[in-house]
C-alpha positions as CSV (number, residue, x, y, z in Angstrom):
1,M,54.9,5.7,38.7
2,N,51.6,6.0,36.9
3,L,51.9,8.5,34.1
4,R,48.3,8.4,33.0
5,R,46.9,10.1,36.1
6,P,48.9,13.4,35.7
7,R,48.0,13.4,32.0
8,A,44.3,12.9,32.9
9,I,44.5,15.8,35.4
10,L,46.1,17.9,32.8
11,Y,43.3,17.2,30.3
12,C,40.7,18.0,32.9
13,A,42.4,21.3,33.8
14,A,42.5,22.2,30.1
15,A,38.9,21.4,29.6
16,F,37.9,23.4,32.7
17,G,39.9,26.3,31.4
18,L,38.2,26.2,28.0
19,A,34.8,26.1,29.7
20,L,35.7,29.2,31.8
21,T,37.0,31.0,28.7
22,A,33.8,30.2,26.8
23,A,31.6,31.3,29.6
24,C,33.6,34.5,29.9
25,D,33.2,35.2,26.2
26,A,29.5,34.4,26.4
27,F,28.6,36.7,29.2
28,G,31.3,39.3,28.8
29,G,33.0,38.9,32.1
30,N,36.0,37.3,33.9
31,P,36.3,33.8,35.5
32,D,35.0,35.1,38.8
33,E,31.8,36.3,37.1
34,V,31.4,32.9,35.5
35,I,31.2,31.2,38.9
36,E,28.4,33.6,39.8
37,G,26.4,32.2,36.9
38,A,24.4,33.7,34.0
39,E,22.2,36.8,34.2
40,V,18.4,36.5,33.8
41,R,17.7,38.4,30.6
42,K,14.6,40.1,29.1
43,G,14.0,40.8,25.5
44,S,13.0,39.1,22.2
45,L,13.3,35.3,22.2
46,S,13.2,33.2,19.0
47,I,11.6,29.8,19.4
48,T,13.4,27.6,16.9
49,V,13.7,23.9,16.1
50,V,17.2,22.8,14.9
51,E,17.6,19.5,13.1
52,R,20.1,17.8,10.9
53,G,19.1,16.7,7.4
54,N,20.2,15.8,3.9
55,L,19.7,17.6,0.6
56,K,17.5,16.0,-2.1
57,A,16.6,17.2,-5.5
58,A,13.2,18.7,-5.8
59,D,12.5,16.9,-9.1
60,V,14.0,13.4,-9.5
61,V,13.6,10.8,-12.2
62,S,13.5,7.4,-10.5
63,L,14.4,4.2,-12.2
64,K,13.2,1.0,-10.4
65,S,13.3,-2.7,-11.0
66,E,10.1,-3.7,-12.7
67,I,11.0,-7.4,-12.9
68,E,8.7,-9.6,-10.8
69,G,10.3,-11.2,-7.8
70,S,14.0,-10.6,-7.3
71,S,16.8,-10.3,-9.9
72,T,20.5,-9.7,-9.9
73,I,22.3,-6.7,-11.3
74,L,24.6,-7.8,-14.1
75,Y,25.7,-4.3,-15.3
76,L,25.7,-1.0,-13.4
77,I,27.0,2.3,-14.7
78,D,29.3,4.2,-12.3
79,E,27.7,6.7,-10.0
80,G,28.2,10.4,-10.6
81,V,28.6,9.9,-14.4
82,H,26.8,12.4,-16.6
83,V,24.8,10.5,-19.2
84,E,22.7,11.3,-22.2
85,A,19.1,10.2,-22.9
86,G,19.0,6.6,-24.1
87,T,22.2,5.5,-22.3
88,L,22.1,2.0,-20.7
89,L,22.3,2.5,-17.0
90,C,21.7,-0.9,-15.6
91,E,21.0,-4.4,-16.8
92,L,19.3,-7.0,-14.7
93,D,19.5,-10.8,-15.0
94,A,16.7,-12.1,-17.3
95,T,17.9,-15.6,-18.0
96,G,15.0,-17.2,-16.3
97,L,12.6,-15.0,-18.1
98,V,14.0,-16.0,-21.5
99,D,13.5,-19.7,-20.7
100,K,10.0,-19.0,-19.6
101,K,9.4,-17.1,-22.9
102,V,10.4,-20.2,-25.0
103,S,8.0,-22.4,-23.0
104,Q,5.3,-19.8,-23.2
105,E,5.6,-19.6,-27.0
106,I,4.9,-23.3,-27.2
107,S,1.8,-22.8,-25.0
108,V,0.6,-20.1,-27.2
109,R,0.9,-22.3,-30.3
110,N,-1.0,-25.1,-28.6
111,A,-3.7,-22.6,-27.6
112,Q,-3.9,-21.3,-31.1
113,A,-4.4,-24.9,-32.5
114,L,-7.2,-25.6,-29.9
115,T,-8.9,-22.3,-30.8
116,V,-8.9,-23.1,-34.6
117,E,-10.3,-26.6,-33.9
118,A,-13.0,-25.1,-31.7
119,R,-13.9,-22.5,-34.3
120,Q,-14.2,-25.2,-37.0
121,S,-16.3,-27.4,-34.7
122,L,-18.6,-24.5,-34.2
123,E,-19.1,-24.0,-37.9
124,I,-19.7,-27.8,-38.5
125,Q,-22.2,-27.8,-35.7
126,K,-24.0,-24.8,-37.2
127,S,-24.3,-26.7,-40.5
128,Q,-25.4,-29.9,-38.8
129,N,-28.0,-27.9,-36.8
130,E,-29.5,-26.5,-40.0
131,S,-29.8,-30.0,-41.6
132,D,-31.3,-31.5,-38.5
133,V,-33.9,-28.7,-38.1
134,A,-34.7,-28.8,-41.9
135,K,-35.3,-32.5,-41.7
136,A,-37.5,-32.2,-38.6
137,K,-39.6,-29.5,-40.3
138,Q,-39.9,-31.7,-43.4
139,D,-41.1,-34.7,-41.3
140,L,-43.6,-32.4,-39.7
141,D,-44.9,-31.2,-43.0
142,F,-45.2,-34.8,-44.2
143,A,-47.2,-35.7,-41.1
144,H,-49.6,-32.8,-41.7
145,Q,-50.0,-34.0,-45.4
146,D,-50.5,-37.6,-44.4
147,L,-53.3,-36.7,-42.0
148,K,-55.0,-34.4,-44.4
149,K,-54.6,-36.9,-47.3
150,Y,-56.2,-39.7,-45.2
151,R,-59.1,-37.5,-44.0
152,D,-59.8,-35.9,-47.3
153,G,-58.7,-38.7,-49.6
154,D,-58.0,-42.3,-48.6
155,M,-60.9,-42.4,-46.0
156,L,-63.5,-41.1,-48.5
157,V,-62.2,-43.4,-51.2
158,K,-62.5,-46.5,-49.1
159,D,-65.9,-45.5,-47.7
160,Q,-67.2,-44.8,-51.2
161,A,-65.7,-48.1,-52.5
162,A,-67.3,-50.0,-49.7
163,R,-70.7,-48.4,-50.3
164,E,-70.4,-49.0,-54.1
165,E,-69.6,-52.6,-53.3
166,I,-72.7,-52.9,-51.2
167,T,-74.7,-51.3,-54.1
168,L,-73.4,-53.9,-56.5
169,K,-73.9,-56.7,-54.1
170,T,-77.5,-55.5,-53.6
171,E,-78.2,-55.5,-57.3
172,E,-76.6,-58.9,-57.8
173,S,-78.6,-60.3,-54.9
174,A,-81.8,-59.0,-56.3
175,R,-81.0,-60.3,-59.8
176,A,-80.0,-63.7,-58.3
177,K,-83.3,-63.8,-56.4
178,E,-85.3,-63.0,-59.5
179,Q,-83.4,-65.7,-61.5
180,F,-84.1,-68.2,-58.8
181,E,-87.8,-67.4,-58.7
182,W,-88.0,-67.7,-62.5
183,S,-86.2,-71.0,-62.4
184,Q,-88.6,-72.3,-59.9
185,K,-91.5,-71.5,-62.2
186,L,-89.7,-73.1,-65.1
187,A,-88.9,-76.2,-63.0
188,E,-92.5,-76.6,-62.0
189,K,-93.4,-76.7,-65.7
190,G,-90.6,-79.2,-66.4
191,F,-88.4,-76.9,-68.4
192,L,-85.5,-77.0,-65.9
193,T,-83.9,-79.8,-64.2
194,N,-83.4,-80.0,-60.5
195,T,-79.6,-79.4,-61.0
196,E,-80.2,-76.2,-62.8
197,L,-82.6,-75.1,-60.2
198,E,-80.2,-75.9,-57.5
199,A,-77.5,-73.9,-59.2
200,D,-79.8,-70.8,-59.4
201,R,-80.6,-71.2,-55.7
202,L,-76.9,-71.4,-54.8
203,A,-76.3,-68.2,-56.9
204,E,-79.0,-66.4,-55.0
205,T,-77.5,-67.5,-51.6
206,R,-74.0,-66.5,-52.7
207,S,-75.1,-63.0,-53.8
208,K,-77.0,-62.6,-50.5
209,I,-73.8,-63.5,-48.5
210,L,-71.6,-61.2,-50.6
211,Y,-74.1,-58.4,-49.9
212,E,-73.9,-59.0,-46.1
213,Q,-70.1,-59.2,-46.3
214,A,-70.0,-55.8,-48.0
215,E,-72.1,-54.2,-45.3
216,R,-69.9,-55.7,-42.6
217,E,-66.7,-54.4,-44.3
218,L,-68.3,-50.9,-44.5
219,K,-69.1,-51.1,-40.8
220,L,-65.5,-52.2,-40.0
221,L,-64.2,-49.2,-42.0
222,I,-66.4,-46.8,-40.2
223,D,-66.1,-48.1,-36.7
224,Y,-62.5,-49.2,-36.5
225,E,-60.2,-48.7,-39.5
226,F,-60.9,-45.0,-40.1
227,P,-60.6,-43.8,-36.4
228,R,-57.5,-46.0,-35.9
229,E,-55.8,-44.5,-39.0
230,I,-56.7,-41.0,-38.0
231,Q,-55.4,-41.4,-34.5
232,K,-52.2,-43.0,-35.8
233,L,-51.7,-40.1,-38.2
234,E,-52.5,-37.5,-35.6
235,A,-50.0,-39.2,-33.2
236,A,-47.4,-39.1,-36.0
237,L,-48.1,-35.4,-36.4
238,R,-47.7,-34.7,-32.7
239,E,-44.5,-36.7,-32.6
240,A,-43.1,-34.8,-35.6
241,E,-43.9,-31.5,-33.8
242,R,-42.1,-32.8,-30.6
243,E,-39.2,-34.0,-32.8
244,L,-38.9,-30.5,-34.3
245,D,-38.8,-29.0,-30.8
246,R,-36.2,-31.6,-29.7
247,V,-34.0,-30.9,-32.7
248,N,-34.2,-27.1,-32.1
249,L,-33.2,-27.6,-28.4
250,Q,-30.4,-30.0,-29.2
251,A,-29.2,-27.7,-32.0
252,E,-29.2,-24.8,-29.5
253,A,-27.5,-26.8,-26.8
254,R,-24.8,-28.1,-29.2
255,L,-24.3,-24.6,-30.5
256,V,-23.9,-23.2,-27.0
257,D,-21.5,-26.0,-26.2
258,R,-19.4,-25.4,-29.3
259,T,-19.5,-21.6,-28.7
260,S,-18.5,-22.0,-25.1
261,A,-15.6,-24.2,-26.1
262,L,-14.5,-21.6,-28.7
263,E,-14.8,-18.8,-26.2
264,T,-12.8,-20.8,-23.6
265,N,-10.1,-21.6,-26.0
266,E,-10.0,-18.0,-27.2
267,A,-9.7,-16.8,-23.6
268,K,-6.9,-19.3,-23.0
269,L,-5.2,-18.1,-26.1
270,E,-5.6,-14.5,-25.0
271,L,-4.2,-15.4,-21.6
272,E,-1.3,-17.3,-23.0
273,Q,-0.6,-14.4,-25.4
274,E,-0.8,-11.9,-22.5
275,K,1.7,-14.0,-20.5
276,L,4.0,-14.1,-23.5
277,S,3.7,-10.3,-23.9
278,K,4.3,-9.8,-20.3
279,L,7.5,-11.9,-20.5
280,V,8.6,-9.9,-23.5
281,R,8.0,-6.7,-21.6
282,Q,9.8,-8.1,-18.5
283,I,12.8,-9.0,-20.6
284,A,12.8,-5.5,-22.2
285,K,12.6,-4.0,-18.7
286,A,15.7,-5.8,-17.6
287,K,17.6,-2.9,-19.3
288,L,17.2,0.4,-17.6
289,I,17.7,3.2,-20.1
290,A,18.2,6.9,-19.2
291,P,15.0,8.8,-20.1
292,K,16.9,12.1,-20.1
293,A,20.3,13.5,-19.7
294,G,21.7,14.0,-16.2
295,M,23.9,12.7,-13.4
296,V,23.6,9.2,-12.2
297,V,22.9,8.8,-8.5
298,Y,22.5,5.4,-6.8
299,A,19.3,5.1,-4.8
300,K,19.6,5.4,-1.1
301,Q,18.7,2.1,0.5
302,E,16.4,2.0,3.5
303,E,17.5,0.1,6.6
304,G,16.9,-3.6,6.0
305,G,14.7,-4.2,9.1
306,R,15.8,-4.5,12.7
307,F,19.2,-6.0,11.8
308,G,20.1,-3.6,9.0
309,N,20.9,-6.3,6.5
310,S,20.3,-4.2,3.4
311,Q,22.8,-4.4,0.6
312,P,24.2,-1.4,-1.3
313,I,23.6,-1.0,-5.0
314,A,26.4,-2.7,-6.9
315,E,26.9,-5.3,-9.6
316,G,25.9,-8.7,-8.3
317,T,23.4,-7.3,-5.8
318,S,20.0,-8.8,-5.7
319,V,17.2,-6.3,-6.0
320,R,13.4,-6.8,-5.5
321,E,10.5,-5.7,-7.6
322,R,9.8,-1.9,-7.3
323,Q,13.1,-1.3,-5.6
324,E,14.6,2.0,-6.6
325,I,18.1,1.5,-8.2
326,I,19.1,4.8,-9.9
327,T,17.9,8.4,-9.8
328,I,18.6,11.2,-12.1
329,P,18.0,14.5,-10.3
330,N,17.2,17.7,-12.1
331,A,19.6,20.5,-11.6
332,G,17.7,23.3,-9.8
333,D,15.9,23.7,-6.5
334,M,16.7,21.4,-3.7
335,I,14.7,20.0,-0.8
336,A,16.2,19.5,2.7
337,Q,14.8,16.4,4.4
338,A,15.0,16.2,8.2
339,S,13.3,14.1,11.0
340,L,11.3,15.9,13.7
341,H,10.8,14.4,17.1
342,E,7.2,14.1,18.2
343,S,7.7,16.5,21.0
344,V,8.3,19.4,18.6
345,L,5.8,18.3,16.0
346,K,3.1,20.8,17.1
347,Q,5.5,23.7,16.9
348,V,6.3,23.2,13.2
349,E,3.8,24.2,10.6
350,V,3.9,24.3,6.8
351,G,5.1,27.7,5.5
352,M,7.4,28.5,8.4
353,P,10.7,30.2,7.5
354,V,13.8,28.1,7.6
355,D,17.6,28.7,7.5
356,V,19.6,26.0,5.9
357,N,23.4,25.6,6.4
358,V,25.0,23.1,4.1
359,D,28.1,21.6,5.6
360,A,29.9,21.5,2.2
361,I,29.2,25.3,1.7
362,P,30.3,26.9,5.0
363,G,29.5,30.5,5.7
364,Q,26.5,30.7,3.5
365,I,22.9,30.5,4.7
366,F,20.1,29.4,2.4
367,K,16.6,30.6,3.0
368,G,13.6,28.2,2.7
369,R,10.2,27.3,4.1
370,V,8.6,24.2,5.5
371,K,7.0,22.4,2.6
372,M,5.6,19.3,4.3
373,V,5.3,17.6,7.7
374,A,4.5,13.9,7.6
375,V,1.2,12.9,9.3
376,L,2.6,9.5,10.4
377,P,6.0,8.7,11.9
378,D,8.8,7.2,10.0
379,Q,8.6,3.4,10.2
380,N,12.3,2.9,10.0
381,S,12.8,4.8,13.3
382,W,10.7,2.2,15.0
383,W,13.1,-0.6,14.1
384,A,16.1,1.4,15.4
385,N,14.3,2.5,18.6
386,P,10.8,1.3,19.4
387,N,10.4,4.3,21.8
388,L,11.4,6.9,19.3
389,R,8.9,8.6,16.9
390,L,10.4,10.7,14.2
391,Y,8.3,12.5,11.5
392,R,9.7,13.4,8.1
393,C,9.9,17.1,7.3
394,D,10.6,18.5,3.8
395,V,12.0,22.0,3.5
396,E,12.0,23.8,0.2
397,V,15.3,25.5,-0.3
398,A,15.3,28.7,-2.4
399,G,18.3,30.0,-4.4
400,G,20.1,26.6,-4.8
401,T,23.6,26.7,-6.4
402,A,25.5,24.3,-8.5
403,E,27.6,23.4,-5.5
404,M,24.6,21.9,-3.8
405,R,24.3,18.2,-4.6
406,P,21.9,15.5,-3.5
407,G,22.9,13.7,-0.3
408,M,24.9,16.6,1.2
409,S,24.3,16.9,5.0
410,C,22.9,20.2,6.3
411,S,21.7,21.9,9.4
412,I,18.1,23.1,9.4
413,T,16.8,25.9,11.7
414,I,13.0,26.3,11.7
415,F,11.7,29.6,13.1
416,C,8.5,28.7,14.9
417,D,7.7,31.8,16.8
418,E,9.1,35.0,18.2
419,I,8.4,36.1,21.8
420,A,8.7,39.9,21.8
421,D,9.1,40.5,25.5
422,A,10.3,37.4,27.3
423,T,12.3,36.7,30.5
424,Y,14.7,33.9,29.8
425,V,17.7,32.1,31.1
426,P,20.1,29.4,29.6
427,V,18.5,26.0,29.4
428,T,21.4,24.7,31.6
429,A,20.2,26.9,34.5
430,V,16.9,25.0,35.1
431,F,16.7,21.8,37.0
432,R,14.1,19.4,38.4
433,H,14.0,19.0,42.2
434,K,11.2,17.2,44.1
435,G,8.9,17.3,41.1
436,E,9.3,21.0,40.3
437,S,11.5,23.2,38.2
438,V,14.1,25.2,40.1
439,C,17.0,27.6,39.5
440,F,20.0,28.3,41.8
441,V,20.0,32.1,42.2
442,S,23.4,33.5,43.2
443,K,23.5,35.4,46.5
444,G,27.1,36.6,46.5
445,S,29.1,33.7,47.9
446,K,25.9,31.7,48.6
447,Y,22.9,30.6,46.5
448,E,19.2,30.2,46.9
449,V,17.0,27.4,45.4
450,V,14.1,29.2,43.7
451,P,11.1,27.4,42.1
452,V,10.4,28.7,38.6
453,K,7.8,28.2,35.9
454,P,9.4,27.5,32.6
455,G,7.7,28.3,29.3
456,R,8.8,27.8,25.7
457,L,12.4,27.3,24.7
458,N,14.9,26.8,21.9
459,D,18.2,25.1,21.8
460,K,19.9,27.7,24.1
461,W,17.3,29.6,26.1
462,V,14.2,28.8,28.1
463,E,11.5,31.3,28.8
464,I,10.7,31.9,32.5
465,L,7.1,32.8,33.3
466,G,7.7,33.3,37.0
467,G,10.1,32.7,39.9
468,V,13.1,34.9,38.9
469,T,13.5,38.5,37.9
470,V,15.6,40.3,35.3
471,G,19.1,41.0,36.6
472,Q,19.4,38.0,38.9
473,R,22.2,35.6,38.2
474,V,21.5,31.8,38.0
475,L,24.0,29.0,38.3
476,L,24.6,26.8,35.2
477,S,25.3,23.7,37.2
478,V,24.3,22.1,40.5
479,P,26.3,23.3,43.4
480,S,28.7,20.6,44.8
481,D,27.0,20.6,48.2
482,F,23.4,20.1,46.8
483,K,21.7,17.0,45.8
484,L,18.6,16.9,43.5
485,E,15.9,14.7,44.7
486,A,13.1,12.9,43.0
487,P,9.5,13.6,44.0
488,K,8.0,11.4,46.7
489,S,5.5,8.8,45.6
490,D,2.7,10.4,47.6
491,E,3.5,13.9,46.2
492,S,3.5,13.0,42.5
493,A,1.4,11.2,40.0
494,P,2.2,7.6,39.1
495,G,5.2,7.5,36.8
496,A,6.5,10.9,37.9
497,G,10.2,11.3,38.3
498,P,13.1,13.7,37.9
499,D,12.1,14.1,34.3
500,A,8.4,14.8,34.8
501,A,6.8,17.4,32.7
502,A,7.2,21.0,33.9
503,P,4.3,23.5,33.8
504,T,4.0,25.0,30.3
505,P,2.1,28.0,29.0
506,T,-1.2,27.5,27.2
507,G,-0.7,26.0,23.7
508,A,2.9,25.0,24.3
509,A,4.1,21.5,23.9
510,P,4.7,19.6,27.2
511,R,8.3,19.7,28.3
512,A,10.4,17.7,30.8
513,M,13.0,19.8,32.6
514,P,16.4,18.0,33.2
515,A,17.4,16.6,36.4
516,A,21.0,17.4,37.4
517,D,23.7,14.9,38.4
518,A,24.8,15.8,41.9
519,S,28.4,14.4,41.4
520,S,30.8,17.0,42.8
521,D,33.2,16.8,39.9
522,G,30.6,18.0,37.4
523,A,31.3,15.2,34.9
524,S,29.1,12.3,33.8
525,S,29.9,8.7,34.7
526,D,31.5,8.0,31.3
527,G,33.6,11.2,31.4
528,A,31.9,12.7,28.3
529,S,30.4,16.1,28.6
530,R,27.0,16.6,26.8
531,R,26.5,19.9,25.2
532,G,24.5,22.1,27.6
533,G,24.1,19.3,30.0
534,G,20.5,18.7,28.8
535,S,18.7,15.6,29.4
536,P,17.8,13.7,26.2
537,R,14.1,13.9,25.2
538,G,11.9,11.0,24.7
539,G,14.6,8.6,26.0
540,D,16.8,9.2,22.9
541,A,20.1,9.9,24.5
542,S,21.9,9.9,21.2
543,R,20.0,13.0,20.1
544,G,21.1,15.2,23.1
545,E,17.7,16.9,23.1
546,W,15.9,18.3,26.1
547,N,12.2,18.9,26.9
548,G,10.9,18.1,23.4
549,A,13.1,20.7,21.6
550,P,16.4,20.2,19.9
551,R,19.5,21.5,21.7
552,G,22.7,22.4,20.0
553,E,23.2,20.4,16.9
554,G,21.0,17.4,17.5
555,A,19.9,15.4,14.4
556,A,17.8,12.4,13.5
557,D,21.0,10.5,12.8
558,G,22.2,11.0,16.4
559,E,25.2,13.3,15.5
560,R,25.9,15.8,18.2
561,P,29.3,17.3,19.0
562,S,30.2,17.6,22.7
563,G,31.8,20.6,24.2
564,G,31.2,24.3,24.1
565,R,31.7,25.1,20.4
566,R,29.2,27.4,19.0
567,S,26.7,26.0,16.4
568,P,26.9,27.7,13.0
569,R,23.1,27.6,12.9
570,S,22.6,30.0,15.8
571,R,20.5,33.1,15.2
572,E,21.9,34.7,18.3
573,G,25.0,36.0,16.4
574,G,27.4,37.2,19.0
575,E,25.2,36.5,22.0
576,A,26.4,34.5,24.9
577,Q,26.4,30.7,24.7
578,G,25.2,29.8,28.1
579,T,24.5,26.3,27.0
580,A,27.9,25.4,25.7
581,Q,30.0,25.2,28.8
582,E,32.6,22.5,29.0
583,G,32.4,20.5,32.2
584,S,28.8,21.3,33.0
585,A,27.2,18.4,34.7
586,P,24.9,16.2,32.6
587,R,21.4,16.0,34.0
588,E,19.9,12.8,32.7
589,R,21.0,10.7,35.6
590,D,18.7,10.0,38.5
591,S,19.0,11.9,41.7
592,E,20.0,8.7,43.5
593,Q,23.4,8.9,41.8
594,G,24.4,12.1,43.6
595,G,27.7,10.7,44.8
596,G,26.6,10.6,48.5
597,Q,26.0,14.4,48.7
598,G,23.5,15.6,51.2
599,A,20.3,17.4,50.2
600,G,20.7,21.1,49.6
601,E,18.8,23.7,51.6
602,T,16.9,26.5,50.2
603,G,19.5,29.2,50.8
604,G,22.6,30.2,52.6
605,K,24.9,27.6,51.0
606,E,28.3,28.5,49.8
607,K,29.4,27.6,46.3
């Protein structure tokens, strides 16, 4: 005998009984009235967004790893310990940095030696340049003096000497001529011998030749020697001037070379010293010291990519540069952080009032306001689900108590709007059939399929802009003899289906009404009853959200209790919980999974 089947039947019966009881409590009737459905209501309707979140201190001192690359935690103080300012909180492995520091000190000393050598070479070059320039200037002055001396002195002296020599030779020649003529007269009278006469003739000839030689020497001086010497001295002067220019250029070039070498070595020394200082600072930063007194909280690690391979903060863990290790929150105001789905992003604005329920402080509601809504989606959600877009929302919580601690989970209810006079039904009473939103209106023992125009909604109720009237009763699940159908391809736009967007009022975010599962037993294929039977929004089944708005206790982390228990975050107080019915059929499944049921007609069907 199979004992599991009776036990399963017993469990189903118990669950169905709980659902009936919850529905009776919600609408103030008996089990017979529950079968008839929920009444269409009229009145004030609050448009809210409900999310799960975590508390975070408003003012936090963050301590991060400032060592380049990655390092290992050698010492880590216990989490939750209250420390004073100056306490060692964490020590990172800096062994490699110490070894680099020793090598860098050697490099600094070598750079210092090269810098001193370059500085001395520069001073020597300056002295050498002064000597070379002074010598070149002196040679130029001597060239000027030599040219002037020759023009005003040597040339005149030689010219005058040559002319004086010619004068002497002229007089000697005249005297020799007179002597020869007198000797001729004496020889004719027989007073001189022929030998003496010949000697006087020879003397006259010699003096005449010497005179002619003197004239030729003067001509050579004037025509050749003087111009040649002047050109030579002028060329020496020009060469001395060019030599001075060359010496100046060479001195400047050598000075620039030595100066550049000195600047290069000084820059290298500065660079090596900066590297050494950086290593010293890095070694000092290996010890994280508490800047103020407070409680030690380990930093929350982000998801390590698609595979979630991040390591928790602990001794021996490897941390990267700029990775947060420890935080010291200030005691005081808190911030509640939540993640908003993109479908409700337009409904939430900065400054909206918020109710915060902290799980660790039951029965107490903290008031707050929306402080910030992120412009871009959270990148970590892309890794978890490429089709999911979540935006971080910070809520400033007022009146924080000492019991509130960072990291506590909480429920956040954002009050977006208040519709003063709205006609509304439970969200579980609206379905998608053939591309339009419909409700099953109770007609005694029968029902009627009525097209409706849904408006804005919260996690329990949806506004009805047309189709049903106040006082009518609508069913909360698909009748067992009715099968929801998807729109035909020629009647809907490409991509339309059971979850196509329903008509929405002007300014409202687009919503996708849920398609019901036509299985007669009212249970999903896996046997789990989703709260309110709502179809998950945006393809995120773990959130249990419908039509772009949170339902029940949906959160970014996917936590959502099943069943009909009432959420502590509800603003409805003691109002009926039409969305929390145990055993209501989940509506995220396609109409093709209707369990073989025939298509329902528009009226006259019995329940």
